[in-house]
C-alpha positions as CSV (number, residue, x, y, z in Angstrom):
1,M,2.6,34.1,-32.7
2,A,1.1,34.0,-28.9
3,T,3.0,32.1,-25.7
4,V,1.4,30.1,-23.0
5,H,3.5,31.1,-20.3
6,L,3.8,28.2,-17.4
7,P,6.4,26.6,-16.1
8,D,7.3,22.9,-17.3
9,E,6.5,20.8,-14.0
10,T,4.8,22.4,-10.6
11,R,3.8,20.8,-7.5
12,R,0.2,19.5,-7.5
13,D,-0.6,21.4,-4.3
14,E,0.7,24.8,-6.0
15,P,-1.5,27.4,-7.3
16,T,-0.5,28.3,-10.7
17,A,-1.8,30.9,-13.1
18,L,-1.8,30.4,-16.9
19,R,-0.4,33.4,-18.8
20,V,-0.7,34.3,-22.5
21,T,0.7,36.9,-24.8
22,G,1.4,37.5,-28.3
23,L,-2.8,37.2,-28.7
24,P,-4.5,39.7,-30.8
25,P,-5.6,42.9,-29.0
26,D,-9.6,42.7,-27.3
27,T,-10.0,39.4,-29.2
28,V,-12.0,36.8,-27.8
29,V,-9.8,33.5,-27.7
30,T,-10.3,29.9,-26.7
31,V,-7.9,28.0,-23.9
32,E,-8.6,24.2,-23.9
33,S,-6.6,22.4,-21.1
34,R,-6.6,18.7,-21.2
35,A,-5.5,16.6,-18.2
36,T,-4.1,13.2,-18.9
37,A,-3.1,10.6,-16.4
38,W,-5.7,12.3,-13.9
39,F,-8.3,10.6,-15.2
40,D,-8.8,6.9,-16.6
41,G,-9.7,9.0,-19.9
42,T,-8.7,12.7,-20.6
43,G,-10.5,15.3,-19.1
44,T,-11.1,18.2,-21.2
45,A,-12.5,21.9,-20.6
46,D,-13.0,24.4,-23.0
47,L,-12.9,28.4,-21.7
48,Q,-13.1,31.3,-23.7
49,F,-11.5,34.4,-22.7
50,R,-11.2,38.5,-23.6
51,A,-7.4,39.3,-24.3
52,D,-6.8,42.5,-22.7
53,G,-6.1,45.9,-25.0
54,D,-1.8,44.4,-25.2
55,G,-2.7,40.9,-26.2
56,V,-2.4,39.6,-23.2
57,V,-4.7,36.7,-21.1
58,D,-4.1,36.0,-17.4
59,T,-5.8,34.0,-15.5
60,A,-4.8,35.5,-12.5
61,E,-6.1,38.8,-13.3
62,R,-9.2,38.0,-15.8
63,A,-12.2,36.0,-15.5
64,P,-13.5,33.8,-18.7
65,V,-16.6,35.0,-21.0
66,D,-17.7,31.2,-21.3
67,G,-16.5,28.0,-20.4
68,D,-16.5,25.4,-17.7
69,Y,-16.3,28.3,-14.3
70,D,-17.5,31.7,-13.6
71,G,-15.4,34.1,-11.9
72,L,-11.7,35.1,-10.9
73,A,-10.2,31.6,-10.8
74,P,-6.2,31.7,-11.3
75,T,-6.1,28.1,-10.9
76,G,-9.4,27.0,-13.1
77,W,-7.5,26.0,-16.3
78,L,-6.0,23.3,-13.8
79,W,-9.6,22.5,-12.2
80,A,-12.0,22.8,-14.6
81,P,-11.8,19.9,-17.0
82,S,-15.2,17.9,-16.5
83,E,-15.8,15.8,-20.2
84,T,-13.7,12.8,-20.3
85,D,-13.4,10.0,-22.6
86,G,-12.3,7.2,-20.0
87,P,-13.6,4.2,-20.1
88,G,-15.2,4.6,-15.8
89,G,-16.2,7.9,-17.0
90,G,-13.2,9.7,-15.7
91,R,-13.2,8.3,-12.3
92,P,-9.1,9.8,-11.0
93,T,-6.6,7.4,-11.7
94,G,-5.6,7.8,-7.7
95,D,-3.5,10.2,-5.9
96,A,-0.3,8.4,-7.3
97,S,0.0,10.2,-10.8
98,D,2.1,13.2,-12.1
99,P,-1.0,14.7,-14.6
100,T,0.0,16.0,-17.7
101,V,-2.0,19.0,-18.6
102,T,-1.6,20.1,-22.4
103,V,-2.8,23.7,-23.2
104,T,-4.2,25.0,-26.6
105,V,-4.6,28.6,-27.4
106,R,-7.1,29.0,-30.4
107,V,-8.1,32.5,-32.1
108,G,-11.1,31.9,-34.4
109,G,-10.4,28.0,-34.8
110,D,-6.5,28.4,-35.2
111,V,-4.3,26.8,-33.3
112,V,-1.7,29.8,-32.1
113,A,0.2,28.2,-28.9
114,E,0.5,25.5,-27.3
115,T,2.8,23.9,-24.3
116,E,2.2,21.2,-21.7
117,T,3.2,21.5,-17.7
118,I,3.2,18.3,-15.7
119,R,2.1,18.2,-12.3
120,R,4.2,16.5,-9.5
121,R,2.8,15.0,-6.7
122,A,5.7,15.7,-4.8
123,A,9.1,17.8,-4.4
124,G,12.5,16.5,-5.4
125,G,14.3,14.3,-2.7
126,V,10.7,13.1,-1.2
127,T,11.5,9.7,-0.8
128,H,8.1,7.1,-1.1
129,E,8.5,3.7,0.7
130,R,5.4,0.8,0.9
131,V,5.5,-0.3,4.7
132,E,3.6,-3.6,5.9
133,T,4.2,-4.6,9.0
134,A,2.4,-7.0,11.7
135,R,0.9,-4.0,12.9
136,V,1.5,-0.8,10.4
137,V,0.2,-1.1,6.7
138,G,0.5,2.1,4.7
139,D,2.7,4.5,2.3
140,L,5.7,6.6,3.8
141,F,6.7,10.0,2.3
142,E,9.3,11.3,3.6
143,P,11.1,14.7,3.3
144,A,14.6,15.1,1.5
145,G,17.0,16.1,4.4
146,D,18.5,14.1,7.5
147,G,16.0,15.8,10.0
148,P,14.5,15.4,12.3
149,H,11.2,16.2,10.8
150,P,8.2,16.4,12.2
151,G,5.5,13.3,11.5
152,V,2.1,13.3,10.5
153,V,-0.6,10.6,10.4
154,A,-3.1,10.5,7.5
155,L,-6.1,8.4,7.7
156,H,-8.6,8.0,4.4
157,G,-12.3,7.9,4.1
158,S,-14.1,4.9,3.9
159,A,-12.9,4.3,0.2
160,G,-10.6,2.6,1.9
161,R,-7.3,4.3,-0.2
162,P,-4.5,5.6,1.8
163,L,-4.4,9.4,1.4
164,R,-1.0,9.0,-0.8
165,G,-1.8,12.6,-2.4
166,V,-1.9,14.1,1.2
167,A,0.8,12.4,2.1
168,A,3.4,13.1,-0.6
169,A,2.3,16.7,-0.5
170,L,2.8,17.1,3.3
171,A,6.3,15.4,2.5
172,S,7.1,17.9,0.1
173,R,6.7,20.5,3.2
174,G,8.6,19.2,5.2
175,Y,6.5,16.5,7.1
176,A,7.3,12.6,6.9
177,T,4.1,11.5,6.4
178,L,3.0,8.0,7.0
179,A,-0.8,7.5,4.7
180,V,-1.9,4.3,7.0
181,Q,-4.4,2.1,5.5
182,Y,-6.4,0.7,8.4
183,F,-9.0,-1.9,6.7
184,G,-9.1,-4.0,4.0
185,D,-6.0,-5.8,1.8
186,P,-3.7,-7.3,3.3
187,A,-4.2,-9.1,6.3
188,P,-4.1,-8.4,9.2
189,L,-5.9,-5.6,8.5
190,P,-9.8,-6.0,9.3
191,D,-11.8,-6.5,6.2
192,A,-14.0,-4.2,7.2
193,L,-14.6,-0.6,9.0
194,A,-15.9,-2.0,11.5
195,G,-14.1,-2.7,14.5
196,V,-11.3,-1.2,13.6
197,P,-9.0,-0.9,17.1
198,V,-7.5,2.2,18.1
199,E,-4.1,0.9,18.6
200,T,-3.8,1.0,14.8
201,V,-3.3,5.1,15.2
202,D,-1.3,4.5,17.9
203,D,1.2,1.7,16.3
204,A,1.9,4.1,13.3
205,A,2.7,7.0,15.3
206,R,5.5,4.8,16.8
207,H,6.9,3.8,13.7
208,L,6.9,7.0,12.6
209,R,9.1,8.0,15.8
210,E,11.2,5.2,15.0
211,R,12.3,6.1,12.1
212,P,16.3,8.0,12.3
213,A,15.0,11.0,10.2
214,V,11.4,11.5,12.1
215,G,10.9,13.5,15.4
216,E,9.2,13.4,18.6
217,S,6.4,15.6,17.7
218,V,3.2,13.6,15.5
219,A,0.3,15.1,14.1
220,L,-2.8,13.2,12.7
221,F,-4.5,14.5,9.7
222,G,-8.2,12.3,8.6
223,R,-11.4,12.9,5.9
224,S,-14.4,11.4,5.9
225,K,-14.2,8.4,8.4
226,G,-10.6,9.1,8.8
227,A,-11.7,12.4,10.5
228,E,-13.6,10.4,12.5
229,L,-10.6,8.3,13.7
230,A,-8.8,10.9,14.1
231,L,-10.7,12.8,16.4
232,V,-11.4,9.3,17.9
233,T,-7.8,9.0,19.0
234,V,-7.1,12.7,19.9
235,A,-10.0,12.4,22.2
236,R,-8.3,9.3,23.9
237,R,-4.8,9.8,23.6
238,S,-2.6,12.2,24.7
239,W,0.3,12.1,22.2
240,P,-1.5,13.9,19.2
241,A,0.8,17.3,18.8
242,T,-2.1,18.8,16.9
243,V,-4.9,17.5,14.5
244,V,-7.0,18.2,11.0
245,A,-10.1,16.4,10.2
246,V,-11.9,17.4,7.3
247,A,-15.6,16.7,6.8
248,P,-15.4,16.1,10.2
249,T,-19.2,14.0,12.7
250,Q,-19.1,14.8,15.7
251,Y,-20.0,11.2,17.2
252,R,-18.7,7.9,16.4
253,W,-21.0,5.4,14.2
254,Q,-21.9,2.2,13.3
255,A,-19.8,0.5,11.1
256,L,-19.8,0.2,7.6
257,D,-20.2,-3.3,6.2
258,G,-20.0,-4.8,10.1
259,G,-22.9,-7.8,8.7
260,E,-26.2,-8.1,10.2
261,T,-26.0,-6.6,14.0
262,P,-24.8,-3.1,14.3
263,R,-21.1,-2.9,15.4
264,S,-19.0,-0.1,16.1
265,S,-16.7,1.2,13.6
266,W,-13.3,1.7,16.6
267,T,-12.7,-0.5,19.1
268,D,-9.9,0.7,22.3
269,D,-8.5,-2.0,24.3
270,G,-10.2,-4.2,22.8
271,D,-13.8,-2.8,23.6
272,P,-15.9,-1.6,20.9
273,L,-16.8,2.1,21.7
274,P,-20.6,3.0,21.6
275,F,-21.7,4.1,18.5
276,V,-25.0,5.8,16.7
277,P,-26.7,3.0,14.9
278,F,-28.3,3.5,11.5
279,R,-32.1,3.7,12.5
280,A,-33.2,5.9,9.0
281,A,-32.6,5.1,5.3
282,P,-30.8,7.1,3.2
283,G,-32.3,9.8,0.1
284,E,-32.1,10.4,-3.3
285,T,-31.1,13.1,-5.6
286,D,-32.8,13.9,-8.7
287,D,-30.5,12.1,-10.3
288,G,-30.8,9.2,-8.5
289,A,-27.4,9.4,-6.5
290,T,-27.6,8.0,-2.6
291,V,-27.7,10.7,-0.2
292,F,-26.2,9.0,3.5
293,R,-26.5,12.9,5.0
294,D,-30.4,11.5,5.6
295,T,-28.9,8.6,7.1
296,Y,-26.6,10.4,9.4
297,A,-28.9,13.0,10.5
298,D,-32.3,11.3,11.3
299,S,-30.5,8.4,13.0
300,R,-29.7,10.5,15.6
301,E,-33.0,12.1,16.2
302,R,-33.8,8.3,16.5
303,V,-31.6,6.8,19.5
304,S,-31.9,8.0,22.9
305,P,-30.2,10.9,24.6
306,D,-28.4,8.7,26.7
307,R,-27.0,6.9,24.0
308,L,-26.4,9.8,21.4
309,A,-24.2,11.4,24.3
310,D,-22.0,8.5,24.9
311,A,-21.4,8.1,21.2
312,R,-20.3,11.7,20.9
313,I,-16.8,12.4,20.7
314,D,-15.8,14.3,23.6
315,A,-14.2,17.4,21.9
316,A,-13.4,18.7,25.8
317,A,-10.9,16.0,26.0
318,V,-8.9,17.5,23.4
319,D,-6.0,19.1,23.9
320,A,-3.7,19.3,21.0
321,P,-5.4,22.2,18.5
322,A,-7.6,21.2,16.4
323,L,-8.6,22.6,12.6
324,L,-12.2,21.4,11.5
325,V,-12.4,21.4,7.6
326,A,-16.1,21.1,6.2
327,G,-18.4,21.8,3.6
328,G,-22.2,23.6,4.0
329,D,-23.5,21.4,1.5
330,D,-22.2,18.0,2.6
331,Q,-24.2,15.1,1.4
332,M,-22.7,12.3,3.1
333,W,-23.2,13.6,6.8
334,P,-23.7,17.1,8.2
335,S,-19.6,17.9,8.5
336,A,-20.4,21.4,8.8
337,T,-22.7,21.7,12.1
338,D,-20.8,18.6,13.6
339,A,-17.6,21.0,13.0
340,E,-19.4,24.0,14.6
341,A,-20.6,21.8,17.9
342,L,-17.5,20.4,18.5
343,A,-15.5,23.7,18.6
344,D,-18.9,24.6,20.8
345,A,-17.6,21.7,23.2
346,G,-13.4,21.9,22.7
347,T,-11.9,24.9,23.8
348,T,-8.3,24.1,21.5
349,V,-11.0,23.3,18.3
350,E,-11.4,25.7,15.4
351,T,-13.2,25.7,12.1
352,R,-12.9,26.2,8.8
353,Q,-15.9,26.0,6.5
354,Y,-16.9,26.4,2.7
355,S,-20.5,27.0,2.6
356,D,-21.1,26.0,-0.5
357,A,-19.0,22.9,-0.9
358,G,-19.5,19.5,0.1
359,H,-17.8,15.8,0.7
360,G,-15.3,16.3,-1.4
361,I,-12.7,18.9,-0.3
362,G,-9.8,17.4,-1.1
363,L,-5.9,18.4,-2.4
364,P,-6.2,21.7,-3.9
365,H,-5.4,22.4,-7.7
366,A,-7.1,19.5,-9.4
367,P,-9.9,18.5,-11.7
368,P,-13.2,17.1,-9.5
369,T,-15.0,15.5,-11.8
370,T,-16.4,13.0,-9.5
371,A,-16.1,15.3,-6.5
372,T,-20.3,16.0,-6.5
373,V,-20.7,12.1,-6.6
374,A,-18.5,9.0,-5.8
375,G,-19.7,5.4,-6.5
376,G,-23.2,6.6,-6.8
377,L,-23.0,8.6,-3.6
378,A,-23.9,12.5,-3.6
379,L,-21.3,14.3,-1.6
380,G,-22.9,17.6,-2.5
381,G,-21.7,21.4,-3.6
382,T,-20.5,21.9,-7.3
383,P,-17.2,21.3,-8.9
384,A,-16.4,25.0,-9.0
385,A,-17.4,25.2,-4.9
386,N,-15.3,22.3,-4.0
387,A,-12.3,23.5,-6.1
388,R,-12.7,26.9,-5.1
389,A,-12.2,25.5,-1.2
390,A,-8.8,24.7,-2.3
391,D,-7.9,27.7,0.1
392,H,-8.0,25.2,2.6
393,W,-5.0,23.7,1.9
394,P,-2.5,26.5,3.1
395,V,-4.6,27.0,6.5
396,V,-3.8,23.1,7.1
397,C,-0.1,24.0,6.3
398,D,0.5,27.2,8.5
399,H,-2.0,25.4,11.4
400,L,0.4,22.4,11.1
401,A,3.1,25.0,10.9
402,S,2.0,27.0,14.1
403,T,1.8,23.5,16.4
404,L,4.4,21.1,14.9
405,E,7.9,21.4,16.4
């Protein structure tokens, strides 16, 4: 009888190779992984591997001969699930889930081994507290122990969902992380991503520092529009110790859902910050998904140079170490070229780029079913390319470790 070698549970951001022993030597076997609770249904992947002469399949050493990804990928069995039976087409249930992954191994159609493993969002001892004050809304994840722990303010994108998965993963690595919600319900948040005060970020950092187990050093982590907000903040404030921006932009942009009259996404001390207005229509993929990259790329060509310059985020004013992560096939906005421009203009800015990945670079080792299209919007890349961009995560963690006290 064959045996699947996997721990009973691991953390979501931990790379975990799959090893099967006791197989017929030099035989092609089918490895099926089924991820439940990650989706609104069940995501399934079928991979075929050829066992070596000792009857072993090790995904850290062998690529599949057929299946949902090509080439060597130790965690491909985790992120490959792409066919789903959920009523919503396999959309993820959210960052808060602890998915169970069932692995079944077949030889000639017969099941020869099966096991389950749970992917925990957080390490043991990490605490989660919902925060709803007059000035701060979000989810706070604190590491085990008395601290003081360095802090991180995590800023979500235009979907409006707090980055709970990121916060849990960072708390597991020793950072007290507040996943802020900066628009939408509940009050007193702005209804839409329009006119959001930069002071919202200041208040979140202050809330962290007031916690007994949190030290003075606080970093910013932002994704997509949250990356824009993080960079706007660090260019205008001295308190951020460091910043990580995933899928960034070099400009402040017109508000989303801000009404008929164009307005800024951000305010500071009550004043709207200069922005680039939308002056171009989005494109469309062959499959009918909306390509907003065309709007962002073409609009900047249709405003005056002075207005464009006024809306540019001042990278030269960024004193804190900054890490920018971007995909070269980002179809939401041109984050890779913008990251390069920010790095060229700033003395403390470095980039990490993935040429074939899109806008959907997220936490590693998770099924990227909706990573190329979400809600009818083209994000770019391919599921495999976005998943292989998982190696940005240890770079992010190393950056925080080297820049936070």
